C-alpha positions as CSV (number, residue, x, y, z in Angstrom):
1,X,83.4,95.6,116.5
2,X,81.5,95.5,119.8
3,X,77.6,94.3,119.6
4,X,75.3,96.9,120.3
5,X,71.9,97.2,122.2
6,X,68.3,97.0,120.0
7,X,67.9,97.3,116.1
8,X,69.1,99.4,114.1
9,X,68.2,101.3,110.1
10,X,71.0,100.0,108.0
11,X,70.8,102.4,105.4
12,X,68.5,104.7,104.9
13,X,67.8,104.5,100.5
14,X,65.9,103.0,99.7
15,X,62.8,104.5,102.2
16,X,61.7,102.3,104.7
17,X,64.6,99.7,105.5
18,X,63.7,97.4,108.4
19,X,65.5,97.6,111.3
20,X,67.7,94.6,112.8
21,X,69.4,92.8,114.9
22,X,71.9,92.5,116.2
23,X,74.3,95.1,114.9
24,X,78.0,96.4,115.4
25,X,79.9,99.3,115.9
26,X,82.5,99.2,113.5
27,X,86.3,100.4,115.6
28,X,89.0,100.7,112.7
29,X,92.0,100.6,115.6
30,X,94.6,99.9,114.3
31,X,98.1,100.0,116.2
32,X,99.7,103.5,115.4
33,X,100.0,103.9,119.1
34,X,102.8,106.9,118.7
35,X,100.4,108.9,116.3
36,X,97.3,108.7,118.3
37,X,99.0,110.5,121.5
38,X,100.6,112.5,119.6
39,X,96.8,114.4,117.5
40,X,96.3,113.8,121.3
41,X,98.1,116.1,122.8
42,X,97.8,118.3,119.7
43,X,94.2,118.7,119.4
44,X,94.2,122.3,119.4
45,X,97.4,122.4,116.8
46,X,95.8,120.6,115.2
47,X,92.7,121.1,114.2
48,X,91.4,117.9,116.1
49,X,87.4,117.6,116.4
50,X,88.1,114.4,118.5
51,X,87.7,115.3,122.0
52,X,91.0,113.8,124.7
53,X,88.4,111.4,126.1
54,X,87.6,110.4,122.3
55,X,91.7,109.7,122.2
56,X,92.0,107.7,125.7
57,X,89.1,105.0,124.7
58,X,90.3,104.7,120.9
59,X,94.1,103.7,123.3
60,X,92.2,101.9,125.6
61,X,91.0,99.9,122.8
62,X,94.2,99.3,120.5
63,X,96.1,98.2,123.6
64,X,93.7,95.4,123.8
65,X,94.0,94.4,120.2
66,X,98.3,94.2,121.3
67,X,97.6,91.9,124.1
68,X,99.1,88.8,123.5
69,X,95.6,86.5,123.4
70,X,94.5,88.5,120.3
71,X,98.0,89.3,118.8
72,X,101.8,86.5,119.3
73,X,102.6,84.7,122.4
74,X,105.8,83.7,123.6
75,X,107.0,80.3,125.8
76,X,110.5,79.3,126.4
77,X,111.1,75.9,125.5
78,X,114.3,74.6,127.4
79,X,116.3,76.3,129.1
80,X,119.6,74.7,130.8
81,X,123.2,75.1,131.3
82,X,125.5,73.8,130.1
83,X,128.9,74.7,131.2
84,X,129.3,78.4,130.9
85,X,127.3,78.6,128.8
86,X,123.4,78.9,129.1
87,X,121.5,77.7,125.7
88,X,117.6,78.5,125.8
89,X,115.0,77.7,122.5
90,X,112.3,80.2,122.4
91,X,108.5,79.6,120.9
92,X,106.1,82.8,118.9
93,X,103.4,81.9,117.7
94,X,101.4,84.3,116.4
95,X,97.8,84.7,115.7
96,X,96.3,87.8,113.6
97,X,95.3,87.1,110.3
98,X,97.8,88.8,108.3
99,X,101.8,88.9,108.6
100,X,103.1,90.8,111.7
101,X,103.9,93.3,111.7
102,X,101.2,94.6,109.3
103,X,102.7,96.0,105.5
104,X,103.6,99.6,106.3
105,X,107.2,99.2,106.0
106,X,108.0,100.9,108.9
107,X,106.2,99.0,111.5
108,X,108.7,96.2,113.3
109,X,108.5,94.1,115.7
110,X,111.6,91.5,117.5
111,X,112.6,90.4,120.5
112,X,114.2,92.0,123.8
113,X,116.2,89.3,126.4
114,X,117.8,89.3,129.0
115,X,119.2,87.5,131.5
116,X,120.5,88.5,134.6
117,X,122.2,86.7,137.6
118,X,120.9,85.6,141.2
119,X,122.6,89.5,142.2
120,X,120.0,91.4,139.7
121,X,123.4,91.8,137.0
122,X,122.9,91.6,133.7
123,X,125.0,88.7,132.3
124,X,123.2,89.2,128.0
125,X,121.1,91.4,126.9
126,X,120.0,92.1,122.7
127,X,117.3,94.1,121.0
128,X,117.5,96.8,124.2
129,X,115.0,99.7,122.5
130,X,115.9,102.7,123.5
131,X,114.2,106.0,123.8
132,X,115.6,108.0,120.4
133,X,113.3,104.6,119.2
134,X,116.4,103.2,117.9
135,X,117.2,99.0,119.4
136,X,120.3,98.3,120.4
137,X,122.2,96.3,118.6
138,X,120.7,97.0,115.6
139,X,122.6,97.3,112.6
140,X,120.3,99.1,110.4
141,X,119.8,101.9,113.1
142,X,123.6,102.5,113.1
143,X,124.3,102.5,109.1
144,X,121.3,103.3,106.8
145,X,123.1,101.8,104.4
146,X,123.3,98.1,105.7
147,X,119.9,96.2,108.6
148,X,119.9,93.2,110.7
149,X,119.6,89.5,109.7
150,X,117.2,87.7,110.6
151,X,118.7,84.9,112.7
152,X,118.2,80.4,114.0
153,X,121.5,80.9,116.5
154,X,122.0,83.9,118.4
155,X,124.7,83.6,120.4
156,X,125.9,87.8,120.7
157,X,124.6,90.9,122.3
158,X,124.2,93.0,119.8
159,X,122.3,90.3,117.4
160,X,118.4,91.0,117.2
161,X,115.4,89.1,115.8
162,X,113.9,92.1,114.1
163,X,110.6,90.7,112.3
164,X,110.1,94.1,109.9
165,X,110.8,94.7,106.0
166,X,113.5,95.9,104.8
167,X,112.9,97.9,101.1
168,X,115.6,97.9,98.0
169,X,116.0,101.1,95.7
170,X,116.6,100.5,91.6
171,X,120.4,100.0,92.1
172,X,119.8,97.3,95.2
173,X,120.4,99.5,98.3
174,X,118.7,99.6,100.7
175,X,115.8,102.6,101.4
176,X,113.5,104.0,103.4
177,X,111.8,106.5,100.8
178,X,108.7,104.6,99.7
179,X,108.9,105.6,95.6
180,X,112.6,104.2,95.4
181,X,111.3,100.8,97.4
182,X,111.5,98.6,94.3
183,X,111.6,95.8,96.3
184,X,112.6,94.3,99.5
185,X,115.8,92.4,100.4
186,X,114.9,91.2,103.8
187,X,110.8,90.7,105.1
188,X,110.6,87.9,107.5
189,X,107.9,89.5,109.2
190,X,105.7,86.4,111.3
191,X,103.3,85.0,108.6
192,X,99.6,83.9,108.9
193,X,98.7,80.7,110.4
194,X,98.7,78.3,107.1
195,X,101.0,80.4,104.6
196,X,103.3,78.6,103.2
197,X,106.5,80.4,101.9
198,X,107.4,78.0,99.6
199,X,104.9,78.4,97.0
200,X,104.2,82.6,98.0
201,X,104.0,84.7,95.1
202,X,106.9,87.8,95.5
203,X,104.6,90.0,96.2
204,X,104.6,88.3,99.4
205,X,106.6,86.1,99.8
206,X,109.8,85.6,102.2
207,X,112.9,87.2,101.3
208,X,116.3,87.2,103.1
209,X,117.8,84.6,105.5
210,X,114.0,84.0,107.0
211,X,113.4,81.7,103.8
212,X,116.1,79.1,104.3
213,X,115.0,78.4,108.0
214,X,113.1,75.8,108.6
215,X,111.9,76.5,112.2
216,X,110.5,80.1,110.5
217,X,106.9,78.8,109.1
218,X,103.4,80.1,109.1
219,X,102.2,81.4,112.0
220,X,105.6,80.3,114.1
221,X,108.8,81.0,114.7
222,X,111.8,79.1,116.5
223,X,115.1,81.0,117.7
224,X,117.5,79.7,119.9
225,X,120.2,81.4,122.1
226,X,124.0,80.6,122.6
227,X,124.9,82.8,126.0
228,X,128.0,82.8,127.3
229,X,127.7,82.5,131.0
230,X,131.7,82.7,132.1
231,X,132.3,84.7,135.1
232,X,128.5,84.3,137.2
233,X,127.2,81.7,138.8
234,X,124.3,80.6,140.5
235,X,120.9,80.3,139.5
236,X,119.8,82.9,136.3
237,X,116.6,84.7,135.3
238,X,115.7,85.0,131.8
239,X,113.5,87.4,130.5
240,X,111.6,87.8,127.3
241,X,109.8,90.8,125.5
242,X,108.2,90.6,121.9
243,X,107.8,94.2,121.2
244,X,105.9,96.7,118.9
245,X,106.8,99.7,117.1
246,X,105.0,102.1,114.7
247,X,107.8,104.0,113.0
248,X,110.9,102.7,113.2
249,X,114.2,104.9,113.3
250,X,115.6,104.9,110.2
251,X,112.3,105.2,108.7
252,X,111.8,108.6,110.4
253,X,115.6,109.5,110.4
254,X,114.6,109.5,106.2
255,X,111.8,111.5,106.4
256,X,113.3,114.2,108.3
257,X,116.2,114.5,105.6
258,X,113.8,116.6,103.8
259,X,114.5,119.8,103.1
260,X,112.6,123.1,103.0
261,X,109.5,121.5,103.7
262,X,107.4,123.3,106.5
263,X,104.7,119.9,106.9
264,X,108.0,117.5,107.2
265,X,109.5,120.3,109.9
266,X,106.8,120.7,111.9
267,X,105.4,116.4,112.1
268,X,109.7,116.4,113.4
269,X,109.2,118.6,116.2
270,X,106.4,116.4,117.2
271,X,107.3,113.6,117.1
272,X,110.6,115.0,118.3
273,X,108.4,115.1,121.5
274,X,106.6,112.0,120.7
275,X,107.7,108.7,123.9
276,X,108.8,106.8,121.4
277,X,109.4,103.7,123.9
278,X,107.6,100.5,122.1
279,X,104.6,98.2,122.8
280,X,105.1,95.4,124.7
281,X,102.7,92.6,122.8
282,X,103.7,89.9,124.9
283,X,105.6,88.4,128.4
284,X,107.5,86.0,129.9
285,X,110.2,85.3,132.5
286,X,112.2,81.9,133.9
287,X,114.4,81.1,136.1
288,X,117.3,78.6,134.9
289,X,120.0,76.6,137.1
């Protein structure tokens, strides 16, 4: 809400309203860059009245809003090599006033962690993003009937800490169709500061293994990584990113299974051409020897 110079009457009724200051503009930015770029790149096809410059300005504000100072921070609390095991303790602090990601179930955030040796070779990687919008190692992206659990300790590359909500239908099965959702099998979205998961009502509760994770609390989460480094020697470099995606892989795939719907087919074409790589919220890198 950037402040505007000068004064302004905030209403025309009743007549004669006084000029007031300070006054702020309202920019409803959100974090949905993929749709903004889709609209920007197809202005004529969508008969959009906004200009390319308007979209660029909004996308710049979006990047500023997702900046780590406003959304979340990452820190490596401990990092040491014990024999053939690299031990890492990672901490996340979130700053927004609601769960992150926000409520619409297509959104997800996750930890992309990479360990390289002194030659730059990858020793371990968890949560690698792919150009088609999927996450390497995510059970859900490989099989729509399952999902990646919440973790307190990660030991394998195919284990990924993904902060998301996964809906279930009335038969208790995974669903990505809003009208079939009757509850949650998983909701480990990062909690706002002050959130008490023990007393939260069922509409906003934590679901899945995060409910029993003592390190998953209001405003923060901690994860331990135990990484096998056998076959590698020397110093290592740990790089961690918190990534954010507006439309998850299976959420889009579920929509595109709709048959004989011209609008869905059109959207699928635009989505296929779109950049589906996630936004980097924050990152940290540290040498370990």
